[in-house]
N, C-alpha and C positions, 0 to 999 in steps of 0.2 A: 505264453508258451511254456511247456514243461518238458522235463526229461531231455531226450536227444535233440529236440527242436531248439533248445537253447544253445546248442553247440554250433559255433560259427562254421566249422568244417562241414557239418551236416547241412546247415543252411545253404552253403555254397554248393554242395553236392546236389541238393534238390534243384537249385537253379540251373546247374550244369546239365543235370539229367533232363529237365524240362526243355532247355534250349536244344539239346541234342535230339530229343524226341521231335520237336517242331522242325528242326533243320533236316533230319533224315527223312521224315515223313513227307515234307513238302518237296524236297529235291527229288525223291524217288518218283513222285507222281507228276511233278511239273517238268523238271529239267530232263531227267533220265528217259522218260518215255518219249518225249519229243525228240531227243537226240538220237535215240535208237542205238544200234550197234552194241558195243561192249557196255555202254551205259545202261542198256535195257536187257542185258544178259540175265536170264532168270536167277542164277545163283547170286549175282551181285544185288539185284533188286530184292531178292528174298532176304539177304543179309541186312540190307538197309532197313527194310520194314521190320524185321525181327529186332534189330537194334533199337529202332524207334519205340516199339512196343515194350521192350524190356526196360528202356530208360524211363518210360512213363510209369511202368509198374514199380520200378525201384524207387522212384520219387514218391509214389503213393505209399509204399511200405514205410519210408522215412516219415512222411507226413502223418501217418497213423501211429507213429512211434512203435512200430512192430519190433519185437525182440529179434526177428529174423532179418532185419535190414542189412546187417553186415554180410550175410550169406548172399543176398541179392546183389549187394554192391560188388562183391568179389566176382560174381558171374557177369555182371554188367560191365565191369572193367575189361574182362576178357573179350566179350562180344564187341564192345566199343573199339577195342584195340584191333580186332579183326576187320571191322568196318572201316576204320581209319586206314588200315593197310590196303584194303581193296580200293578205297576212294583215291588214295595217293597214286594209283596206277592210271587214273583217268583224268583227262583234261577237264578243267572247269569244276572239279569237285573239292576245291580247297576249303570252302566253307563247311562242308560236311566233314571233311578230314579233321579240320581244326576243332569243330564241335565234339567230335568223337574222341579226339585226343584229350581235350579238356575234361570231358566227362569221365574218361577212363582214369585220368590222374586223380580227380576228386573221389571217385569210387574206390580207388586203391587206398587213399588216405583214410576214408571212412571204414573200409574193411580192415585196415590195420596192417597191411603188408604191401610190399612192392612186387608187382609183376613186371616182366621185361617190357620195355617200350615197344619192341617188335616181337613177334612170335615166330616160332619155327613151324615148319610145315606140319609136323606131327601134333602140334598144339591147336591147330585151327581147322575148322571146316573149310572146304574150298568154295570159291565163287566161280571159277572158270575164267576170271579176268586175268589176262596175261600179267604175271608178276604179283598178283594178289594172292590171298590165301587160297588153299585148295577148295574143291567143291564141297557144298554143304546140303543138308536136307534131302527132301524127296526128289528134288530136281537132279540130284547127282547121279 
């Protein structure tokens, strides 16, 4: 391993990103669609799937030792924070919330700055989930 891949913080972040990717992706398709209701609300599902994809992409940037990995980590931290906040409002989403929070923290460390643990309404796209972040994307 060379460059950034020797950094233990980066190694942990890659692991956290990949874990978050797997958790969000699988829960969105298995648990949330079966439960229906707020779990299957388009904004919430969209946020979970976007979070999963960004986590995978962020891990790939770090694995390829991209010089842009810190920018991706900063964005990933924000999206994971939003996803964790949305999942916290729903029963049975503790695994996804925990994976998102761990990934957000690792990404903040790699990006080199602290973001707030929770976000204000003007910082996040919404999901439409009661108590979650506001709505996001084309579904809004």
